[in-house]
C-alpha positions as CSV (number, residue, x, y, z in Angstrom):
1,M,0.0,0.0,0.0
2,S,1.5,3.4,-1.0
3,S,1.5,6.0,1.7
4,I,-0.5,9.2,1.6
5,S,1.3,12.4,2.6
6,S,-0.1,15.9,3.2
7,I,0.9,18.5,0.7
8,E,-0.5,21.4,2.7
9,R,-1.9,21.6,6.3
10,L,-4.2,24.4,7.3
11,T,-5.5,25.5,10.6
12,L,-8.7,27.5,10.5
13,G,-10.1,29.9,13.1
14,L,-13.2,27.7,13.5
15,P,-13.8,23.9,13.0
16,P,-14.3,23.0,9.4
17,A,-17.6,21.2,8.5
18,C,-17.7,20.9,4.7
19,I,-15.8,21.7,1.6
20,A,-16.7,22.2,-2.1
21,F,-14.6,22.9,-5.2
22,C,-16.2,25.3,-7.8
23,P,-16.9,23.2,-10.9
24,S,-16.3,26.0,-13.4
25,E,-13.3,27.4,-11.5
26,P,-11.8,24.2,-10.1
27,E,-8.7,26.0,-8.6
28,Y,-11.1,27.7,-6.1
29,F,-12.8,25.9,-3.1
30,V,-14.9,27.0,-0.2
31,I,-14.8,25.6,3.4
32,G,-17.8,26.0,5.6
33,T,-17.2,26.2,9.4
34,Y,-19.3,25.3,12.4
35,H,-19.0,26.7,15.9
36,L,-21.3,25.9,18.8
37,H,-21.0,28.6,21.4
38,R,-20.8,27.4,25.0
39,K,-23.9,28.1,27.0
40,E,-23.3,30.2,30.1
41,N,-24.6,28.9,33.4
42,Q,-27.1,31.2,34.9
43,A,-27.3,30.3,38.6
44,G,-30.5,31.2,40.4
45,E,-32.5,31.5,37.2
46,D,-34.9,29.1,35.7
47,S,-33.6,26.3,33.5
48,G,-34.9,27.8,30.3
49,E,-37.1,24.9,29.5
50,D,-40.7,25.3,28.3
51,A,-43.7,23.3,29.4
52,L,-42.8,20.5,27.0
53,G,-39.4,20.1,28.7
54,S,-37.4,21.4,25.7
55,P,-35.1,24.4,25.8
56,S,-36.9,27.7,25.1
57,Q,-36.0,29.6,22.0
58,A,-34.3,32.3,24.1
59,E,-32.0,29.6,25.6
60,Q,-31.1,27.9,22.3
61,Q,-27.3,27.7,22.1
62,K,-25.9,30.1,19.6
63,R,-24.1,28.8,16.5
64,S,-21.9,30.8,14.1
65,G,-19.6,30.1,11.3
66,T,-17.8,31.3,8.2
67,L,-17.3,30.6,4.5
68,E,-13.6,30.5,3.7
69,L,-12.6,31.0,0.1
70,F,-9.3,29.4,-1.0
71,R,-7.3,29.0,-4.2
72,V,-5.0,26.1,-5.1
73,Q,-1.9,27.2,-7.1
74,G,0.5,24.3,-7.7
75,E,1.2,22.9,-4.3
76,Q,0.2,26.1,-2.5
77,V,-3.2,26.7,-0.9
78,I,-3.9,30.4,-0.7
79,H,-6.6,31.9,1.5
80,I,-8.5,34.5,-0.5
81,A,-11.4,35.8,1.6
82,T,-13.7,35.1,4.6
83,E,-17.4,35.6,4.6
84,P,-18.6,35.6,8.3
85,T,-22.0,34.1,9.1
86,P,-22.4,35.3,12.7
87,D,-26.0,34.1,13.1
88,Y,-25.6,30.5,11.9
89,S,-23.2,27.7,11.4
90,I,-22.6,26.0,8.1
91,L,-23.6,22.3,7.8
92,D,-23.2,21.7,4.1
93,I,-22.3,23.6,0.9
94,Q,-22.9,22.6,-2.7
95,W,-22.2,24.4,-6.0
96,T,-25.0,24.3,-8.5
97,P,-24.1,22.0,-11.5
98,H,-26.3,24.1,-13.7
99,H,-25.4,27.3,-15.6
100,A,-26.1,30.5,-13.8
101,A,-25.9,33.7,-15.8
102,S,-24.6,35.7,-12.8
103,G,-21.7,33.3,-12.2
104,P,-21.2,30.2,-10.1
105,V,-23.8,29.8,-7.3
106,L,-23.2,28.2,-3.9
107,A,-26.0,26.8,-1.8
108,V,-25.5,26.7,1.9
109,A,-27.3,24.6,4.6
110,A,-27.5,26.7,7.7
111,S,-28.1,25.8,11.4
112,T,-31.1,28.1,11.7
113,G,-33.4,26.4,9.2
114,L,-32.2,28.6,6.3
115,L,-31.2,27.7,2.7
116,V,-28.7,30.5,1.7
117,F,-27.3,31.3,-1.7
118,Y,-24.0,33.0,-2.6
119,R,-22.4,34.0,-5.9
120,F,-18.7,33.6,-6.6
121,A,-17.6,37.0,-7.9
122,K,-14.3,37.0,-9.7
123,S,-12.4,39.9,-11.2
124,R,-8.8,40.7,-11.9
125,E,-8.6,42.7,-8.7
126,A,-10.4,40.4,-6.2
127,Q,-12.4,37.2,-5.7
128,R,-15.2,36.9,-3.1
129,L,-18.5,35.3,-2.2
130,V,-21.5,37.6,-2.5
131,H,-24.8,36.9,-0.7
132,I,-27.7,36.6,-3.1
133,S,-30.7,35.4,-1.0
134,S,-31.9,33.4,2.0
135,E,-34.9,31.1,2.1
136,R,-36.7,30.0,5.3
137,I,-37.1,26.2,5.1
138,C,-38.2,25.4,8.6
139,E,-38.2,26.8,12.2
140,P,-35.0,28.4,13.4
141,E,-34.3,25.6,15.9
142,T,-34.1,23.0,13.2
143,L,-30.8,22.5,11.4
144,V,-30.5,22.0,7.7
145,L,-28.0,19.1,7.7
146,S,-27.4,18.5,4.0
147,L,-28.4,19.6,0.5
148,A,-28.3,18.2,-3.0
149,W,-29.0,19.9,-6.3
150,H,-31.2,17.9,-8.8
151,P,-28.8,16.8,-11.5
152,K,-31.1,17.8,-14.4
153,D,-33.6,20.3,-13.1
154,P,-32.0,23.6,-11.9
155,K,-35.2,24.6,-10.1
156,V,-35.1,21.7,-7.7
157,I,-32.9,21.1,-4.6
158,G,-33.3,18.5,-1.9
159,L,-32.5,19.1,1.8
160,T,-32.4,16.9,5.0
161,L,-33.3,18.3,8.4
162,S,-32.4,17.6,12.0
163,D,-36.1,16.8,12.8
164,G,-35.9,13.8,10.4
165,R,-37.5,15.3,7.3
166,A,-36.2,15.0,3.8
167,V,-37.7,17.8,1.8
168,V,-37.7,18.9,-1.8
169,C,-37.7,22.6,-2.7
170,R,-38.9,24.0,-6.0
171,A,-38.7,27.5,-7.5
172,R,-42.2,28.6,-8.6
173,H,-40.6,30.6,-11.4
174,G,-37.2,31.9,-12.2
175,D,-34.1,30.7,-10.4
176,L,-34.0,29.1,-7.0
177,W,-31.6,31.7,-5.8
178,A,-33.4,34.7,-7.3
179,G,-34.8,35.8,-3.9
180,D,-37.9,37.6,-5.4
181,Q,-40.1,34.5,-5.9
182,G,-41.3,31.8,-3.6
183,I,-40.1,28.3,-3.1
184,E,-42.5,25.4,-2.7
185,I,-41.4,23.0,0.0
186,T,-42.6,19.3,-0.1
187,T,-41.8,16.7,2.6
188,A,-40.7,13.6,0.6
189,F,-40.2,11.4,3.7
190,S,-39.8,11.7,7.5
191,H,-37.3,9.7,9.4
192,S,-37.7,9.0,13.1
193,L,-34.3,10.6,13.9
194,E,-32.0,13.0,12.1
195,A,-32.1,12.7,8.3
196,W,-28.4,12.8,7.4
197,W,-28.4,12.5,3.6
198,L,-30.4,12.7,0.5
199,A,-29.5,11.9,-3.1
200,F,-31.5,12.0,-6.3
201,S,-31.6,8.8,-8.3
202,P,-30.6,8.8,-11.9
203,S,-34.1,7.5,-12.8
204,Y,-35.0,7.1,-16.4
205,S,-38.8,7.5,-15.9
206,G,-38.7,11.3,-15.6
207,A,-40.4,11.2,-12.2
208,L,-38.5,12.8,-9.3
209,N,-36.8,9.9,-7.5
210,L,-34.6,10.1,-4.4
211,Y,-32.9,8.1,-1.7
212,S,-32.6,9.2,1.9
213,G,-30.8,7.9,5.0
214,G,-31.0,8.8,8.7
215,D,-29.8,8.2,12.2
216,D,-32.7,5.7,12.5
217,Q,-30.7,3.2,10.3
218,L,-33.4,3.5,7.6
219,L,-32.4,3.6,4.0
220,Q,-35.3,4.3,1.7
221,Q,-36.3,5.3,-1.8
222,T,-39.1,7.7,-2.6
223,V,-40.8,8.6,-5.9
224,E,-42.9,11.6,-6.5
225,G,-46.4,11.3,-8.0
226,E,-48.2,13.5,-10.6
227,E,-48.5,16.1,-7.9
228,P,-45.4,17.2,-5.9
229,E,-47.1,16.5,-2.6
230,Q,-47.9,12.9,-3.6
231,C,-44.7,11.1,-2.6
232,T,-44.6,7.3,-2.3
233,S,-42.0,5.2,-0.6
234,L,-40.9,2.5,-3.0
235,W,-39.0,0.5,-0.4
236,Q,-37.5,0.8,3.1
237,D,-34.6,-1.2,4.6
238,R,-33.4,-1.3,8.2
239,R,-31.4,-4.5,7.9
240,I,-28.4,-3.5,6.0
241,H,-26.9,-0.9,8.3
242,Q,-26.1,-1.3,11.9
243,A,-26.0,2.5,12.7
244,G,-27.0,5.8,11.1
245,I,-26.6,6.2,7.4
246,T,-24.5,9.3,6.7
247,Y,-24.0,9.3,2.9
248,I,-25.6,7.9,-0.2
249,L,-23.9,8.0,-3.6
250,P,-26.0,6.6,-6.6
251,L,-23.8,5.0,-9.3
252,S,-26.6,4.0,-11.6
253,Q,-30.3,3.5,-11.5
254,D,-30.0,0.4,-9.2
255,L,-26.5,0.7,-7.7
256,I,-25.6,2.9,-4.7
257,L,-22.7,3.4,-2.3
258,T,-23.5,4.1,1.3
259,G,-21.5,5.3,4.3
260,S,-22.6,4.7,7.9
261,Y,-21.6,5.2,11.5
262,D,-21.2,1.4,11.7
263,D,-17.7,1.9,10.1
264,H,-18.7,0.4,6.8
265,I,-18.8,1.5,3.2
266,R,-21.2,-0.6,1.1
267,L,-22.0,-1.3,-2.5
268,I,-25.7,-2.1,-2.6
269,S,-28.0,-3.4,-5.4
270,A,-31.2,-1.4,-4.8
271,P,-33.7,-2.0,-7.5
272,A,-37.1,-0.3,-7.3
273,V,-38.7,-3.7,-7.2
274,G,-37.2,-6.7,-5.6
275,R,-34.8,-7.4,-2.7
276,R,-31.9,-5.2,-1.8
277,Q,-28.5,-6.9,-1.7
278,V,-25.1,-5.9,-0.4
279,L,-22.6,-6.7,-3.2
280,A,-19.5,-5.6,-1.3
281,E,-18.5,-3.9,1.9
282,A,-15.4,-2.8,3.7
283,N,-14.8,-1.9,7.4
284,L,-12.9,1.4,7.4
285,G,-12.3,1.5,11.1
286,G,-14.5,4.6,11.7
287,G,-17.8,6.1,10.8
288,V,-17.8,6.7,7.1
289,W,-18.8,10.4,6.7
290,R,-18.3,11.3,3.0
291,I,-17.8,9.4,-0.3
292,K,-16.6,11.2,-3.5
293,L,-16.6,9.9,-7.0
294,L,-13.2,10.4,-8.6
295,S,-13.9,8.8,-12.0
296,H,-16.2,6.5,-13.8
297,H,-15.0,4.7,-16.9
298,P,-17.6,2.4,-18.5
299,S,-16.0,-0.2,-20.9
300,H,-19.2,-0.1,-23.0
301,E,-21.8,2.6,-23.5
302,Q,-24.7,0.1,-23.6
303,G,-25.2,-3.1,-21.7
304,G,-22.7,-5.7,-20.5
305,G,-19.0,-5.2,-20.0
306,E,-17.0,-4.0,-17.0
307,N,-17.1,-0.7,-15.3
308,T,-14.3,1.0,-13.4
309,V,-15.4,3.4,-10.7
310,S,-12.9,5.2,-8.5
311,V,-14.2,6.6,-5.3
312,A,-12.6,8.3,-2.2
313,S,-14.1,7.8,1.2
314,T,-13.4,9.3,4.7
315,A,-13.8,7.9,8.1
316,L,-14.0,9.6,11.5
317,S,-11.6,7.7,13.6
318,G,-9.4,4.6,13.8
319,T,-7.2,2.8,11.3
320,P,-8.5,1.4,8.1
321,E,-8.4,-2.3,7.2
322,V,-7.9,-2.6,3.5
323,G,-8.9,-5.8,1.9
324,S,-10.6,-7.2,-1.2
325,E,-14.1,-8.5,-2.1
326,R,-15.5,-10.1,-5.1
327,Y,-16.8,-6.9,-6.6
328,V,-14.5,-4.4,-5.0
329,T,-10.8,-4.1,-4.6
330,L,-9.4,-1.4,-2.3
331,H,-6.4,0.6,-3.3
332,A,-4.6,3.3,-1.3
333,Y,-3.6,5.9,-3.9
334,F,-4.1,9.6,-4.4
335,N,-3.2,11.6,-7.4
336,I,-5.8,14.3,-7.2
337,L,-4.8,17.1,-4.8
338,P,-8.2,18.8,-4.5
339,L,-9.9,15.6,-3.4
340,L,-7.2,15.1,-0.8
341,L,-7.9,18.5,0.6
342,S,-11.6,17.9,0.7
343,F,-11.5,15.3,3.5
344,L,-11.3,17.6,6.5
345,F,-13.6,15.6,8.7
346,S,-11.4,12.5,8.6
347,R,-8.2,11.4,10.1
348,F,-7.4,9.4,7.0
349,P,-8.6,9.6,3.4
350,L,-9.0,6.4,1.4
351,C,-9.3,6.0,-2.3
352,W,-10.6,2.7,-3.7
353,V,-11.5,1.3,-7.1
354,M,-14.3,-0.9,-8.1
């Protein structure tokens, strides 16, 4: 196994929570940070709990964060600008894969129930993130945990929430980030615990089709009906994962990769009809927090043949055990600097080939 060495090591002012490279300007990336302020003990006063036994809104712990803009030049990582978010922390960030006339657009999942949009402004003199709009998705005490742009429809974005909901947001007209038009919010599914991740399926039927996973160990697939509010669960599975499902990466209409707090990364056959089956799995020695697709090289465009898929995964602690399965062979190799930089949550990045 070849060793992985750090090219650049950065220490930020606040804990990093997520990272995203700009697709149209790949030398630039943004890190979102998350800071939970310590609650001060107020002796002699009430506990700040309401009649239901939950903390009152006034006693909610304050969260704050920043968006840090960087540029990669050769083997140097240069800090460009900081955009403070004093009223909320950043849980997830994703650049839109769709063309935006105003420039690259970054969607931000905020800790106060907001979906926030920024534009990457680049000139010869300076580069910075410019706030475009903010949309209220849920109550302020609910965190927006993750977000996913629809791969084909620029007016659709999916979100997962700390109250267990997986929701789909649609622009009524114009762009999602325009700010001068409303967004329709539909609950696609509700988990019993935090909904950690949502991913749109590459469905060929044209209907909106998505996967979601939560802290309740439930992996499920939902399809939307003729009306957006008519969502039907195609299947649910609690048997495969032994802990919360933290990441879902669709590879095709019926194949997905998942990460879980049970330390495993899994390749799952998940047809809309029929039994789910784990084709391969590997214990990475820590909760698998993120999985990234490095490359996908099909041997044949249609039917049959072999496919080579390179993915990078990250775990939260421990030491990885690298082995082989019938369908998956693990390799420790890294030749893409930006992806190495993206694994800020992990103690070790892994790259493996299927």
